[in-house]
Structure formats: C-alpha cells, structure tokens
Backbone as ProteinMPNN parsed JSONL, in Angstrom:
{"seq_chain_A": "XXXXXXXXXXXXXXXXXXXXXXXXXXXXXXXXXXXXXXXXXXXXXXXXXXXXXXXXXXXXXXXXXXXXXXXX", "coords_chain_A": {"N_chain_A": [[33.26, 69.446, 36.831], [32.005, 66.028, 36.754], [34.195, 63.554, 36.403], [32.993, 60.44, 35.217], [33.974, 56.933, 35.245], [33.514, 53.48, 33.906], [34.666, 50.184, 35.355], [34.34, 47.925, 34.04], [34.401, 48.371, 31.707], [36.768, 50.083, 31.155], [38.656, 47.72, 31.782], [38.44, 46.163, 29.824], [39.26, 47.876, 28.007], [42.09, 47.415, 28.5], [42.703, 44.641, 28.477], [42.221, 44.559, 25.851], [44.138, 46.223, 24.44], [46.501, 44.846, 25.681], [46.181, 42.37, 24.505], [46.816, 43.047, 21.617], [49.128, 44.792, 21.921], [51.2, 43.067, 22.383], [54.002, 41.519, 21.753], [54.115, 39.285, 19.525], [56.907, 37.569, 18.675], [57.817, 37.09, 20.991], [57.762, 35.15, 23.775], [55.593, 34.125, 26.243], [55.584, 34.954, 29.653], [54.976, 33.594, 32.767], [53.754, 35.226, 34.701], [52.582, 36.744, 33.264], [50.979, 36.039, 31.504], [49.491, 34.501, 33.962], [48.626, 37.285, 34.898], [47.032, 38.134, 32.671], [45.018, 36.255, 33.163], [43.744, 36.58, 35.744], [42.704, 39.636, 34.778], [41.085, 38.718, 32.852], [39.231, 37.52, 34.291], [37.973, 39.052, 36.324], [36.75, 40.769, 35.001], [34.968, 39.316, 33.441], [33.731, 39.081, 36.286], [32.268, 41.728, 36.532], [31.013, 41.898, 34.474], [29.031, 40.163, 33.898], [26.579, 40.182, 35.208], [24.99, 42.933, 33.98], [23.027, 43.316, 31.494], [23.963, 43.138, 28.95], [26.153, 40.985, 29.729], [24.236, 38.556, 29.99], [23.306, 38.588, 27.896], [25.185, 37.294, 26.521], [25.935, 34.946, 27.55], [23.446, 33.28, 26.394], [23.983, 33.23, 24.305], [26.405, 31.628, 23.967], [25.679, 29.56, 25.706], [23.553, 28.3, 23.917], [25.416, 27.925, 21.647], [26.662, 26.235, 22.943], [24.818, 24.024, 23.24], [23.832, 23.005, 20.306], [26.32, 22.202, 19.72], [26.493, 19.816, 21.506], [24.468, 18.525, 20.378], [24.764, 17.943, 18.345], [26.446, 15.989, 18.156], [25.749, 13.419, 18.558]], "CA_chain_A": [[32.447, 68.868, 36.376], [32.888, 65.239, 37.34], [34.396, 62.141, 35.384], [33.353, 58.555, 35.91], [34.601, 55.497, 33.808], [32.901, 52.61, 34.019], [34.91, 49.572, 35.769], [34.544, 46.955, 32.886], [35.172, 49.421, 30.214], [38.304, 49.95, 31.841], [39.503, 46.192, 31.952], [37.788, 45.667, 28.549], [40.34, 48.529, 26.935], [43.2, 46.504, 29.256], [42.608, 43.391, 27.919], [42.407, 44.856, 23.782], [45.522, 46.78, 24.449], [47.601, 43.749, 26.198], [46.294, 41.181, 23.373], [46.952, 43.738, 20.212], [50.394, 45.621, 21.553], [52.355, 42.436, 22.689], [55.296, 41.178, 20.531], [53.702, 37.664, 19.05], [58.008, 36.763, 18.758], [58.333, 37.294, 22.472], [57.808, 33.994, 24.492], [54.839, 34.866, 27.748], [55.905, 34.403, 30.915], [53.95, 32.902, 33.91], [53.233, 36.549, 35.245], [52.248, 37.725, 32.34], [49.289, 34.595, 31.441], [48.338, 34.891, 35.326], [47.859, 38.917, 34.755], [46.055, 38.297, 31.939], [43.978, 35.643, 33.251], [43.2, 37.643, 36.609], [42.27, 40.749, 34.206], [39.882, 38.6, 31.845], [38.231, 36.761, 35.107], [37.655, 39.937, 36.78], [36.178, 41.404, 34.03], [33.281, 38.381, 33.486], [32.398, 38.779, 37.04], [32.063, 42.664, 36.522], [30.137, 42.578, 33.167], [28.262, 38.764, 34.33], [25.297, 40.658, 35.855], [24.467, 43.308, 33.488], [22.185, 43.209, 30.064], [25.081, 42.679, 27.941], [26.714, 40.093, 29.85], [23.446, 37.914, 29.834], [23.201, 38.465, 26.256], [26.436, 36.729, 25.587], [25.573, 33.835, 27.983], [22.504, 33.173, 26.271], [24.731, 32.917, 23.172], [26.821, 30.463, 24.416], [24.301, 28.447, 25.867], [23.072, 27.804, 22.592], [26.453, 27.35, 20.963], [26.897, 24.653, 23.552], [23.3, 23.295, 23.36], [23.761, 23.121, 19.543], [27.648, 21.358, 19.857], [26.451, 18.877, 21.726], [23.193, 17.742, 19.854], [25.279, 17.667, 16.596], [27.305, 14.553, 18.187], [24.455, 12.744, 18.982]], "C_chain_A": [[33.204, 67.731, 36.772], [32.355, 64.076, 36.037], [33.79, 60.913, 35.631], [33.586, 57.585, 34.791], [34.328, 54.493, 34.59], [34.186, 51.388, 33.893], [35.495, 48.664, 34.765], [34.682, 47.557, 31.736], [36.851, 49.392, 29.896], [39.154, 48.895, 31.366], [39.315, 45.785, 30.65], [38.775, 46.617, 27.101], [41.315, 47.758, 27.119], [43.473, 45.667, 28.483], [43.07, 43.484, 25.95], [43.41, 45.346, 23.972], [46.921, 45.578, 25.096], [47.386, 42.592, 25.369], [47.307, 41.819, 22.307], [48.533, 44.518, 20.924], [51.181, 44.636, 22.223], [52.902, 41.616, 21.616], [54.694, 39.861, 20.155], [55.48, 37.105, 18.814], [58.244, 36.204, 20.655], [57.209, 35.84, 23.239], [56.645, 34.895, 25.938], [54.9, 34.445, 28.717], [54.98, 34.068, 31.64], [53.813, 33.811, 34.525], [52.201, 36.8, 34.8], [50.413, 36.968, 31.705], [48.889, 34.903, 32.703], [47.66, 36.416, 35.423], [47.16, 38.753, 33.947], [44.844, 37.338, 32.529], [43.469, 36.212, 34.476], [42.205, 38.506, 35.649], [40.928, 40.238, 33.639], [38.759, 37.544, 33.123], [37.604, 37.948, 35.565], [36.613, 40.671, 35.648], [34.602, 40.379, 33.5], [32.456, 38.671, 34.829], [31.629, 40.405, 37.03], [30.729, 42.651, 35.145], [29.0, 41.333, 33.057], [26.756, 39.191, 34.715], [24.484, 41.729, 34.973], [23.778, 42.666, 31.57], [23.126, 42.552, 28.734], [25.396, 41.305, 28.063], [25.468, 38.752, 29.986], [22.983, 37.606, 28.537], [24.411, 37.332, 25.686], [26.412, 35.254, 26.869], [24.494, 32.996, 27.174], [22.882, 32.834, 24.952], [25.342, 31.818, 22.928], [26.371, 29.384, 24.981], [24.1, 27.524, 24.511], [24.057, 27.219, 21.479], [26.392, 25.829, 21.442], [25.901, 23.147, 22.963], [23.54, 22.433, 21.548], [24.907, 21.955, 19.187], [27.0, 20.153, 19.958], [25.081, 17.643, 21.231], [23.466, 17.243, 18.856], [26.377, 16.292, 16.942], [26.548, 13.575, 19.136], [24.034, 12.067, 17.991]], "O_chain_A": [[34.396, 67.772, 37.078], [31.381, 63.796, 35.337], [34.352, 60.298, 36.537], [33.311, 57.689, 33.595], [34.716, 54.425, 35.757], [34.788, 51.317, 32.821], [36.701, 48.531, 34.556], [35.183, 46.979, 30.772], [37.659, 48.996, 29.056], [40.168, 49.065, 30.689], [40.122, 44.938, 30.265], [38.947, 46.327, 25.917], [41.716, 47.201, 26.097], [44.442, 45.789, 27.734], [43.799, 42.844, 25.192], [44.151, 44.557, 23.386], [48.116, 45.701, 24.83], [48.272, 41.736, 25.39], [48.408, 41.313, 22.091], [49.184, 44.874, 19.942], [52.09, 45.193, 22.838], [52.232, 41.12, 20.71], [55.109, 39.126, 21.051], [55.43, 35.877, 18.754], [58.712, 35.201, 21.194], [55.989, 35.789, 23.078], [56.903, 35.99, 26.437], [54.267, 33.408, 28.918], [53.877, 34.249, 31.125], [53.605, 33.31, 35.629], [51.135, 37.038, 35.368], [49.256, 37.378, 31.607], [47.886, 35.615, 32.758], [46.545, 36.693, 35.866], [46.111, 39.31, 34.271], [43.695, 37.728, 32.322], [42.286, 36.453, 34.233], [41.011, 38.207, 35.652], [39.876, 40.867, 33.752], [37.718, 36.985, 32.779], [36.437, 37.985, 35.175], [35.524, 41.045, 36.085], [33.472, 40.818, 33.284], [31.228, 38.638, 34.915], [30.479, 40.445, 37.467], [29.746, 43.389, 35.082], [28.115, 41.455, 32.21], [25.83, 38.421, 34.461], [23.264, 41.6, 35.079], [24.19, 41.78, 30.822], [22.872, 41.709, 27.873], [25.191, 40.468, 27.184], [26.088, 37.696, 30.119], [22.399, 36.586, 28.169], [24.405, 36.723, 24.617], [27.384, 34.536, 26.634], [24.696, 31.79, 27.319], [22.099, 32.093, 24.358], [25.081, 31.063, 21.992], [26.761, 28.264, 24.653], [24.445, 26.369, 24.26], [23.761, 26.359, 20.649], [26.205, 24.765, 20.852], [26.107, 22.004, 22.554], [23.403, 21.21, 21.568], [24.604, 20.959, 18.53], [26.824, 19.414, 18.989], [24.851, 16.481, 21.567], [22.839, 16.332, 18.314], [26.996, 15.713, 16.049], [26.859, 13.143, 20.246], [22.99, 11.421, 18.083]]}, "name": "protein", "num_of_chains": 1, "seq": "XXXXXXXXXXXXXXXXXXXXXXXXXXXXXXXXXXXXXXXXXXXXXXXXXXXXXXXXXXXXXXXXXXXXXXXX"}
C-alpha cells in the first residue's frame, strides 16, 4: 500500500499548528517570524496554480476592487 501526501496540505497543517500552538505571551524571535514567512510563501507558490488558489485570487481581486472603488 502506497500512501501519498500533498505537500500543500502538509504545509497548511504546519501553518495552522504553528499559529495555534505558539504561546501568546512569548515574543516571537526573528528566526520564528522568518520561518513562518518562508513557509507561507512556499504554500502560496504551491497552491497558486490550483483551482482553489485561483478562487482565492478572484476573491482577493474583488475585495481590492471594492475597496478602491469605495475610496472614490
């Protein structure tokens, strides 16, 4: 039996765990912040070409257009 795991799903789980399990009272180190940014960037690159990623892009574009039009 061969078990496969999607790297994007694995990174999503890691991101959620990092955000949920870190202590709120402790200050985050620069290394911790850089690691979180790197993980999120890699996740974004992996999810961008998928249908889910395109859906997120469409929603973000609509929100940005709505905000820019409300400022006029």
